[in-house]
matplotlib code that plots the C-alpha trace (Angstrom):
import matplotlib.pyplot as plt

x = [70.3, 68.0, 68.0, 64.5, 65.6, 68.6, 66.3, 64.0, 66.9, 68.2, 64.7, 64.5, 67.9, 66.8, 63.6, 65.4, 67.9, 65.1, 63.4, 66.6, 67.0, 63.4, 64.3, 61.9, 64.6, 65.5, 67.2, 63.8, 63.1, 64.8, 62.7, 60.6, 57.8, 57.4, 54.5, 55.5, 52.7, 53.9, 54.0, 50.5, 49.0, 50.7, 49.4, 45.8, 46.0, 47.3, 44.3, 41.8, 43.4, 43.7, 39.9, 38.9, 35.3, 32.9, 31.1, 33.8, 34.3, 37.7, 37.4, 40.7, 40.6, 41.2, 42.6, 45.8, 46.8, 44.4, 46.4, 43.9, 46.2, 46.6, 42.8, 42.2, 44.7, 43.1, 39.7, 40.9, 42.2, 38.6, 38.9, 36.5, 37.2, 36.3, 35.7, 35.9, 34.5, 32.3, 35.4, 36.7, 33.4, 34.0, 37.5, 36.0, 33.4, 36.1, 38.0, 34.7, 34.7, 31.9, 31.9, 32.1, 31.8, 31.0, 32.0, 32.3, 31.0, 29.8, 27.8, 25.8, 22.2, 23.1, 26.0, 23.6, 21.2, 24.1, 24.6, 21.3, 22.9, 25.5, 23.1, 23.4, 27.2, 27.5, 27.1, 26.6, 27.3, 25.6, 27.6, 24.6, 21.0, 20.2, 21.8, 19.2, 16.7, 18.5, 18.1, 15.9, 12.5, 13.5, 17.3, 19.0, 22.1, 22.6, 22.4, 24.5, 25.0, 28.4, 28.5, 30.9, 31.8, 33.0, 36.4, 40.0, 42.0, 44.8, 47.8, 48.2, 45.6, 45.7, 44.0, 41.4, 38.0, 35.9, 35.7, 32.3, 32.9, 34.3, 32.9, 32.6, 29.5, 26.5, 27.4, 26.5, 25.1, 22.3, 20.9, 17.2, 17.5, 19.6, 17.0, 14.2, 16.1, 16.7, 13.0, 12.2, 14.8, 15.9, 19.2, 20.9, 24.4, 26.3, 29.8, 32.5, 36.0, 37.6, 40.8, 43.9, 47.3, 45.5, 47.7, 45.1, 43.5, 41.5, 39.7, 39.3, 37.7, 35.4, 34.3, 33.3, 31.6, 29.6, 28.5, 27.4, 25.3, 23.6, 23.0, 21.3, 19.2, 18.1, 17.2, 15.1, 13.3, 12.8, 11.4, 9.0, 7.8, 7.0, 9.7, 11.5, 14.5, 17.5, 21.0, 23.0, 26.3, 28.9, 31.5, 34.4, 36.5, 40.3, 42.9, 45.7, 49.2, 51.5, 53.5, 55.7, 54.0, 57.1, 57.9, 55.7, 52.1, 51.0, 49.1, 46.3, 46.1, 46.0, 43.2, 41.2, 41.6, 40.6, 37.5, 36.5, 37.0, 35.0, 32.3, 31.9, 28.5, 30.2, 31.4, 28.2, 25.4, 26.6, 28.4, 31.7, 33.3, 36.8, 38.6, 42.3, 44.2, 47.5, 48.1, 47.6, 49.8, 52.6, 55.1, 54.3, 55.9, 59.3, 60.9, 64.3, 65.4, 68.6, 70.8, 71.1, 73.6, 75.4, 77.4, 78.7, 77.0, 78.8, 79.0, 76.2, 76.1, 73.0, 71.8, 69.2, 66.9, 63.8, 61.3, 60.3, 57.2, 55.4, 55.7, 56.0, 53.6, 52.5, 56.1, 57.1, 54.1, 53.3, 55.7, 58.1, 56.9, 60.4, 60.9, 64.1, 66.8, 69.5, 72.2, 73.0, 75.8, 75.4, 75.2, 72.4, 74.6, 74.5, 77.1, 79.9, 81.5, 82.3, 79.3, 78.3, 75.3, 73.0, 69.9, 67.9, 66.3, 63.5, 63.1, 60.4, 60.9, 59.9, 62.0, 60.2, 60.9, 63.1, 62.6, 64.6, 67.2, 70.3, 70.3, 73.5, 74.2, 77.2, 78.5, 76.2, 77.6, 75.9, 75.0, 74.2, 70.6, 68.5, 66.2, 63.2, 61.2, 57.8, 56.3, 53.2, 50.5, 49.7, 52.6, 51.6, 48.0, 49.0, 51.1, 51.2, 50.6, 53.0, 55.7, 53.8, 56.3, 55.4, 54.2, 56.9, 56.4, 54.9, 56.2, 54.8, 57.2, 56.9, 59.0, 61.4, 62.1, 62.7, 59.4, 58.4, 55.5, 55.0, 51.7, 51.7, 53.9, 55.2, 52.4, 51.7, 49.7, 48.8]
y = [-31.8, -33.6, -33.0, -31.5, -29.0, -28.0, -27.5, -25.2, -23.2, -22.7, -21.7, -19.1, -17.7, -17.3, -15.6, -13.1, -12.3, -11.9, -9.5, -7.5, -7.5, -6.2, -3.3, -4.4, -4.4, -1.0, 0.1, 0.2, -3.4, -5.1, -8.2, -9.8, -12.4, -15.0, -17.3, -20.4, -20.8, -24.1, -25.6, -24.2, -25.7, -29.0, -29.2, -28.4, -31.0, -33.5, -32.7, -33.2, -36.5, -37.8, -37.6, -38.3, -37.4, -36.8, -34.0, -32.3, -28.5, -28.0, -24.6, -23.3, -21.4, -17.8, -17.0, -19.0, -16.8, -13.9, -12.2, -11.3, -12.3, -15.8, -16.1, -15.0, -17.6, -20.5, -19.6, -19.4, -23.0, -24.0, -24.1, -22.5, -20.4, -20.7, -17.5, -17.0, -13.4, -11.2, -9.4, -12.7, -13.4, -10.1, -11.2, -14.4, -12.4, -10.2, -13.3, -14.4, -17.7, -20.1, -21.8, -19.9, -21.3, -18.8, -20.2, -17.3, -18.1, -14.5, -13.5, -10.3, -10.2, -7.6, -9.8, -12.7, -10.5, -9.4, -13.0, -12.9, -11.0, -13.7, -16.5, -20.3, -20.3, -19.5, -22.1, -20.5, -22.8, -21.7, -22.2, -22.7, -23.6, -20.1, -18.6, -20.4, -17.9, -15.1, -16.8, -15.0, -16.5, -17.4, -17.7, -17.5, -19.2, -22.7, -23.3, -25.8, -26.6, -26.9, -30.0, -30.5, -34.2, -34.0, -35.7, -34.6, -35.0, -32.4, -32.7, -29.0, -27.4, -24.3, -26.3, -28.1, -27.2, -30.3, -30.5, -30.4, -26.8, -25.6, -22.4, -24.1, -26.0, -27.8, -30.7, -33.9, -35.3, -32.8, -35.0, -34.5, -30.7, -30.9, -33.1, -30.8, -27.7, -29.5, -30.2, -26.6, -24.7, -25.2, -26.9, -29.0, -29.4, -30.6, -29.4, -30.7, -29.3, -31.6, -29.7, -28.1, -29.8, -33.1, -36.0, -38.8, -39.8, -42.5, -39.9, -37.6, -40.4, -41.2, -37.6, -37.5, -40.9, -39.6, -36.6, -39.0, -41.0, -37.8, -36.8, -40.2, -39.9, -36.4, -37.5, -40.4, -37.8, -35.5, -38.4, -39.4, -35.8, -35.8, -33.3, -33.6, -31.7, -33.7, -33.2, -33.4, -31.7, -33.0, -30.3, -32.2, -29.1, -29.3, -29.5, -31.7, -30.8, -29.5, -32.1, -32.5, -34.5, -35.9, -38.7, -41.6, -41.8, -38.6, -38.0, -36.5, -39.6, -41.8, -39.7, -39.8, -43.6, -44.2, -42.1, -43.9, -47.3, -46.4, -44.2, -45.2, -43.6, -40.2, -40.7, -42.0, -40.2, -36.8, -33.7, -33.1, -29.9, -29.6, -26.6, -27.3, -24.1, -24.6, -27.9, -26.2, -23.1, -24.0, -25.3, -22.7, -19.6, -18.4, -15.1, -13.5, -10.9, -8.8, -9.3, -5.9, -6.7, -9.8, -9.8, -12.1, -11.9, -14.2, -17.6, -16.9, -15.1, -13.0, -12.1, -9.3, -9.6, -7.7, -10.4, -11.7, -12.0, -9.6, -12.2, -15.5, -14.6, -18.2, -19.4, -16.6, -16.7, -20.5, -23.0, -22.9, -24.9, -25.8, -23.1, -24.2, -21.5, -21.0, -18.3, -16.4, -14.0, -10.5, -11.8, -14.2, -17.3, -20.0, -19.1, -21.4, -20.6, -22.1, -23.5, -21.8, -21.4, -18.4, -16.7, -15.2, -12.0, -10.1, -6.3, -5.8, -4.0, -6.8, -9.5, -12.5, -11.5, -14.4, -16.5, -19.3, -19.6, -21.7, -22.8, -24.0, -22.2, -21.0, -17.9, -15.0, -11.5, -8.1, -7.7, -11.4, -12.6, -15.2, -17.4, -18.8, -21.6, -23.0, -19.6, -19.9, -20.2, -18.2, -15.8, -13.0, -13.8, -13.0, -10.0, -8.0, -4.3, -4.4, -1.7, -0.7, -2.1, -2.2, -5.5, -6.3, -6.7, -10.0, -11.6, -14.6, -17.2, -19.8, -22.0, -22.8, -19.2, -18.1, -16.2, -13.6, -11.1, -8.4, -9.2, -6.2, -3.3, -2.8, -1.3, 0.3, -1.3, 1.8]
z = [-60.9, -63.3, -67.0, -66.7, -64.1, -66.2, -69.2, -67.1, -65.9, -69.5, -70.6, -67.8, -68.8, -72.4, -71.4, -69.2, -71.9, -74.4, -72.1, -71.8, -75.6, -75.9, -73.6, -70.9, -68.1, -66.8, -63.6, -62.0, -62.8, -59.9, -60.4, -63.1, -63.0, -65.8, -67.0, -69.0, -71.6, -72.8, -69.3, -68.5, -71.7, -71.1, -67.5, -68.6, -71.3, -68.7, -66.5, -69.3, -70.4, -66.9, -66.4, -70.0, -69.0, -71.9, -70.2, -68.0, -67.4, -65.9, -64.2, -62.9, -59.6, -60.4, -56.9, -57.5, -60.4, -61.2, -64.0, -66.7, -69.6, -68.0, -67.6, -71.2, -72.4, -70.5, -71.7, -75.3, -74.8, -73.8, -70.0, -67.5, -64.4, -60.7, -58.9, -55.1, -55.1, -57.3, -58.4, -59.7, -61.4, -63.3, -64.2, -65.7, -67.6, -69.0, -70.1, -71.9, -70.0, -71.2, -67.8, -64.5, -61.0, -58.2, -54.8, -52.3, -48.8, -48.3, -51.4, -51.0, -52.3, -54.9, -56.1, -56.5, -58.5, -60.7, -61.7, -63.5, -66.3, -66.8, -67.4, -67.4, -68.1, -64.4, -61.6, -58.3, -55.4, -52.2, -49.0, -46.7, -46.9, -45.6, -48.8, -50.9, -49.5, -51.4, -54.8, -57.3, -58.0, -61.6, -61.7, -65.1, -63.7, -62.3, -58.6, -56.6, -52.9, -51.3, -49.1, -46.2, -46.3, -42.7, -43.2, -43.1, -46.3, -45.7, -43.4, -42.6, -40.3, -42.6, -45.3, -43.3, -44.8, -44.1, -40.3, -38.7, -37.5, -40.9, -42.4, -45.7, -46.9, -45.4, -43.2, -45.1, -41.9, -42.2, -45.0, -44.6, -44.6, -47.8, -49.5, -48.4, -49.8, -53.2, -53.4, -52.6, -54.7, -58.4, -57.4, -60.1, -58.8, -55.7, -54.8, -52.6, -51.9, -49.3, -48.7, -50.2, -50.7, -50.2, -49.3, -48.7, -52.0, -50.3, -48.2, -51.2, -53.3, -50.3, -50.2, -53.8, -53.4, -50.5, -52.6, -55.4, -52.9, -51.8, -55.4, -56.1, -53.0, -54.0, -57.5, -56.1, -53.9, -56.9, -59.0, -56.2, -55.9, -59.6, -60.5, -63.8, -62.5, -61.4, -59.9, -63.1, -62.1, -59.7, -58.8, -57.1, -56.4, -56.6, -53.9, -55.2, -54.2, -56.9, -58.7, -61.8, -64.6, -66.4, -63.9, -64.6, -63.5, -61.9, -58.7, -60.9, -63.0, -59.9, -58.5, -61.7, -62.1, -58.5, -58.9, -62.1, -60.6, -57.5, -59.1, -62.8, -63.0, -62.5, -66.0, -67.5, -65.7, -64.7, -65.9, -64.0, -62.8, -61.4, -59.8, -59.7, -59.2, -57.3, -59.1, -62.5, -61.9, -59.4, -61.9, -64.6, -63.1, -62.3, -61.1, -61.3, -58.8, -58.5, -55.5, -54.0, -51.2, -49.9, -46.7, -44.0, -40.6, -38.2, -39.8, -42.2, -45.5, -46.1, -49.6, -50.0, -52.9, -54.2, -53.8, -50.4, -48.3, -50.6, -53.4, -51.5, -48.6, -48.0, -47.8, -45.4, -43.1, -43.0, -44.4, -47.4, -50.4, -51.6, -54.2, -56.2, -56.3, -58.8, -58.6, -61.8, -62.4, -63.8, -67.3, -66.2, -66.5, -63.9, -61.4, -60.5, -57.1, -53.7, -51.9, -48.6, -46.4, -47.0, -45.7, -48.5, -47.2, -48.9, -49.1, -46.6, -43.3, -40.9, -39.3, -40.8, -44.4, -45.6, -48.7, -47.1, -44.3, -44.1, -47.7, -49.4, -52.7, -54.7, -53.0, -53.8, -54.3, -54.9, -58.5, -59.0, -59.7, -58.1, -60.2, -58.3, -60.0, -59.2, -58.4, -60.6, -57.9, -54.8, -55.3, -57.7, -56.5, -52.9, -53.6, -50.3, -49.8, -46.8, -47.5, -50.7, -53.2, -56.9, -58.5, -61.1, -64.8, -65.9, -69.0, -70.9, -72.2, -74.9, -77.2, -74.4, -73.6, -77.2, -77.5, -74.9, -74.5, -72.0, -70.2, -67.8, -66.8, -63.3, -61.2, -57.9, -55.2, -53.3]

ax = plt.figure().add_subplot(projection="3d")
ax.plot(x, y, z, "-o")
ax.set_aspect("equal")
plt.show()
């Protein structure tokens, strides 16, 4: 185990013990969710420094971690928010965000009209040229067009959003129609989101490059038409896979450097918007669950905990993301015991509810606790109503676990 991992485990233990000391852990609190403020702030600073853009709005995707206290904190630090629904737009407004991106592919007319009250701190990216017809005659907000670059930058089919038949964006090959729409409507931004959990940075850079060429072509057409308006904003989306940022040059730094080398005018001539959600949050959360039962079934030991597919839906239903697990004893100390194979079963009443199978851990017994790290993104956000289990308390952590604050009480989902 690395020194960094050991430090994170110790921080998690301190935070849990602090929560117990505050009286926040009762018999009803079979699990707790934590947000590491220091890690979140460090990652956002790393993002800003990696790009070093003089006119950048880093707008974190709300859908990856929509807790209001988390949104409020990021806005207080000077970051914007990206909304994938009108409900998320209202979360951003509640957080008093100065920069809001609205990206839903199915915006209703009344939702678009409601954006008029928000004004120019909101950039509404239309998902199709047809959607432009729903824009008000004199919009108070900014308008962008999502472009499909028609290239594959993600390995998993679940995350493909840039194929020709994708539901997202206007195919970039429909160039003339895009230019005609920009001439007709007050569009000032172009948006691309090539994929999620991107593995091919070369393709990702090419997608942004293609968007830039389209922006320049549009601006040439606007100038020829005698229009003073220009495409001034490039929204490059997000999509990088989660990574630790304490191991030399990060993937984020490599991506930003490649973009700057390939498209220097993106830094000199345009405003930049990013939408990194999973990358921002993944390493900033952890959870601790009681072990309710542990028993041997044949050659396998099964441990039953209170967080499963309700919390880690993406891991249970698609593919595990490699959530690190640490066994704690009843006093929340790291357990030392004989290693053996385990299945970690969740609390839901369906056969697929396993956090992980066939994992080697110190022997788990009833009454122990299981620490799960790297649960900051697409976990709380995807909490399932299946079996109607309560969402656990959420606790903010700072100063390496020495300071804690209760962000929300346990709440019902039904």
